[in-house]
N, C-alpha and C positions, 0 to 999 in steps of 0.2 A: 768680390769685395765691394761693399756699398760705398758710394761716393762720400757720404758723411763720415765714414771711417777715416778718410784722408784728413778731413778737418780735425778730427779728434787727435790723430797722431801728430799733426802739425802743431796744434795748440799745446799738446803735452811737451813737445820739443822746445817750443818757445818759453813755456813756463819753467821748464827745467833750467834753461839758459838764464832766465831772469833771476831765478833763485841762486844760481851759481855766481852771477855777478854781484848780487847783494852779499853773498857769503864772502867773496873776495874783498868787497868794500869793508865789511866788518873786520876781517882779518887785517887788512891794511891799517885801519884805524887802531886796532889793538897793537900792531907792530910799532906804531908811532909813539906808544908809551903813555898816552893820556887816557886812563881808564874812564874818566868822566865823559870825554868826548866820544869814546867808543861805545859806551853803554846803549845809546839809542839804536845804533846799528846792530848790536848784539840782540837786543830785544826784538828788532824787526826780523832778523833771520830765524830766531827761535819760533816765530809765528809762521813765517812764510815757507820755510823748508818743509816742516812736517805737513803743513796744509797742502802744499803743492804735491808732495809725494803721495799723500792720501788720495788726492784728486786723480792723479795719474793712475794709481792702482785701481781706484774705483772705476775709472773709464775702461781700463783693461778688463776688469770683471764684466762690465757691461758688454764689451766686444765679444767676450767668450760666451756670454749667455749663462745658462745653468752650469756649465762646466767650470765657469769662473769661481763659483762658490763651493765647488766640490773639492775633494782631497786630491783630485787628479792634477791640479796645478798648485803652485805655491801662493796664488793670489789671495785666497781667503786668510791665510796665515799672515801674509804681508800686511793686509788691511788691518787685522787685529793688532799687530805690533805697532803700526803707524798710528792707529787711533789712540793707543796707550801712550805713545811718545808725545802726543799733543798735551798730555797731562803731566808727564814725568818731570819737567822742569818748570812747573807752574802752568796753570791754565792760560790759554791764549789771551783771555780778558786781562790778566795781570800785565802781560807784556804789552798789549795794545794800550792799556792805560798809561804805562810809562812812556811809550812813544808819543801819545797825545799830550801828556804833560810837558815833555821836552819841546814838542812843536809849539804849543801854546805859550810856553815861557818866553819864546823869542819875541812874541808880540805884546806880552804883558808889560814889558819894560820900556816899550817905545811910547813916545808922547806924540799926539797928533799935531 
């Protein structure tokens, strides 16, 4: 096993955990009952989770080499489904725009 593979695996684990924490935050905000306050967190996880999963699968394909894109592993099918998922609930750009609007709105109302 090449040393760089350890870095890839470690990065994948950390990114999965970061996405899980963001998902928990979005769920917590939803449970509080304020849909408007939860919306930015929901938009964030709709971008972060599929992007992270696609990246992890893509790295796994890279580690497997040519076998990764063959029918011998489920990786190519997973990649295809994850790429489609990034469009299923609206493109990432739509969700990122909403996150940015919410972020900027906090500063638009303040006076210097």
